[in-house]
C-alpha angles and dihedrals in degrees: 000000000000121000089248094051091046091051094052092045091052092048091050090052089053094047091242135133125233122251113208116183123190127211131170114245111246096017132150092352119007093211091054101055096091091047090051092050092049092046092052092048092049091049093055111280108152098194127010126213112207114198119224106217116241132178095230108037096173097179095050129089127226096283096057093034089059091045089055091048092051092046093050090048086053089058099257118168133170089257090056091048089056089049088055091053089050090052091048090052091056087069104023122039099165111053110089116239122208123190112217123192148091137308098247098073091046093048090049091048092046119255097238093046090046093053092049094046093044090053091048092049093053102258114155104190143003130215113194108189096205098041104095113197096249092055101045106048092124092050092046090050091050090051094048091048088056092048094254124133119236105215124197140196127238125187141191087265094053114121125224087253092055091048089052091049091052090046091057096055109022123100130171097031140318123243114225112204100215096199137048110245135034133326115289095037118143139214098080111196107203092184090059090048090050089054095045100050096065090049089054093046089056087067106030130054097201129083119281119229120193126211143163119077098029106129109150146016093276096055092040091055093047092052094043090055090066102031142043097246144007122224118204121186122138095045092054093046089050091050094049093047089063094054135092122235089260096052104036100091093044090050091053091048093050095048094048092046090054093050092044091053091051093049092049091059084072092060110129092358 
């Protein structure tokens, strides 16, 4: 059983929902990323998504676009991202780590080499925004053979056929993008999310995490009530951007602790 599957199984047994924060590797301070990851894990993050900076992040809004730009200006590469995961694993061997990004850096690195190096570094899953399931079966098979989970996105516009395609190849969890548009969009409709999750679950047999538009404890709790996990990205990136090098890890810890406490009020509900 993968570290991600084991985490979700344990949470289910406890009647708890998963908290999945996202941060961009190398932003806002490249030497602080590992501290931020450790702080979020200690504060209650169940799975962490670590963004691989890319120059053309087409699915991301201005907040994460700018984070990628800053990280690239700070010299971030896919190799350095893997080094960060390795450093995280030296102090935390239980919190699942998912790399989230785009196909170009992986293609440039070499998919087979990437899978091997990601496994060796301690990565648990990979979400490639522009790898649709029907076009990455070889890559997904390579990941599964290495014990890594290929994770896919679904959206309000996803057809039943696309959900079925994702259900055939996805492991770990699926990430439901709750809004049309790019990351950081607003106007979260929890009723629409509540209607969408059962449709997805009819086609996939892994947990469903919901992201986009979750900015505080109230919205996180509302989404967690109708899903298996909440994913929070732009709000955390925004928060960290406003910090100094000395305060950035503590800010991450405080925010995650607040969200974790809100989600845990749902326990047994």
